[in-house]
C-alpha positions, 0 to 999 in steps of 0.5 A, spaced: 910 576 150 905 574 155 906 568 159 901 564 155 905 565 149 910 561 152 906 556 154 905 557 161 899 557 165 895 564 165 896 567 172 890 566 177 887 572 180 890 574 187 886 572 194 886 577 200 890 574 206 883 574 210 880 569 205 883 563 207 885 565 215 882 560 220 882 558 227 881 551 229 879 550 237 880 544 241 879 542 248 885 538 251 883 532 255 887 526 258 888 522 252 893 528 249 898 528 255 905 526 255 909 522 261 910 529 264 902 530 264 902 536 260 899 536 252 904 532 248 908 536 243 906 532 237 898 533 239 899 540 238 903 539 232 898 535 229 893 541 230 898 546 227 898 541 221 891 541 220 889 548 221 895 550 216 892 544 211 885 547 211 888 554 210 892 552 204 886 548 201 882 554 202 887 559 199 889 554 193 882 551 192 884 544 192 888 539 195 895 541 198 900 537 202 905 539 207 912 540 204 916 542 210 915 545 217 919 550 220 921 553 226 915 550 231 916 553 237 913 551 244 913 557 248 909 555 254 906 548 256 899 546 255 895 543 260 889 538 260 883 542 260 886 548 256 882 550 250 887 551 245 886 556 239 890 554 232 890 561 228 893 560 221 893 564 215 897 564 208 903 569 209 906 568 202 905 564 195 910 562 190 908 558 183 905 552 187 907 553 194 904 557 200 907 559 207 902 558 212 904 562 219 900 559 225 900 561 232 897 557 238 894 560 244 891 557 250 886 559 255 883 555 261 876 552 259 873 554 265 876 561 266 875 568 263 882 570 262 885 572 256 888 566 252 896 566 251 900 564 246 904 558 247 907 556 240 908 558 233 910 555 227 911 556 219 909 551 214 910 550 207 904 547 203 904 545 196 898 545 192 897 538 188 892 536 182 889 529 182 895 526 180 899 529 186 903 533 181 904 541 183 899 546 181 899 553 181 896 557 187 893 564 187 898 570 189 896 572 196 894 579 197 897 582 204 891 587 207 894 590 213 901 592 215 902 586 219 900 582 213 905 585 209 911 584 214 909 577 214 910 576 207 916 580 207 919 575 213 916 569 209 920 571 203 927 571 207 925 564 210 924 562 203 931 564 201 934 561 207 930 554 206 933 554 198 940 556 200 940 551 206 937 546 201 943 548 195 948 548 200 946 541 203 946 538 196 953 541 194 956 538 200 953 531 199 955 531 192 962 532 194 962 526 199 966 520 199 962 513 198 960 510 205 964 506 209 962 498 209 961 499 216 957 505 216 950 502 218 947 509 217 946 509 210 941 503 211 937 506 216 934 511 211 938 517 214 940 523 210 
């Protein structure tokens, strides 16, 4: 029997990795700095989320929302005057979710030296319809050996995310009721 016979939606045709790969570039200014005088990590994280969101929207051909951010790593500080390039691509797809891999590179705006990698992250996006409900995404088709490696690594990260979520749920299910003097329950902490 086909998926359609069970009432499932037909599988969408796959899309190659290169179809939605993108680079977002931004020059860092004084308004982007933290108290140490370097670019605030939150500014970089927003650029990462913006680039990943563009890739997710392109790949899924519609709205997609950030579900999680994994392994945001800052390797080097970014300075005022750096031209930051945020490169993103779909590494893996599920039924309605996509893992987007992001590399952050920086180079001086007025020098011709090569850009250096200053950060990386993995984000999971969920494609949603007009009502905010999950909708199917096309499978990603890895094109290069590097794309295939990234796909396999993304499957490992997904397995770990699901196992972590399951273990935490089980732990919380066994937890005793909170004490009356435990104010963390009221603070919205998980």
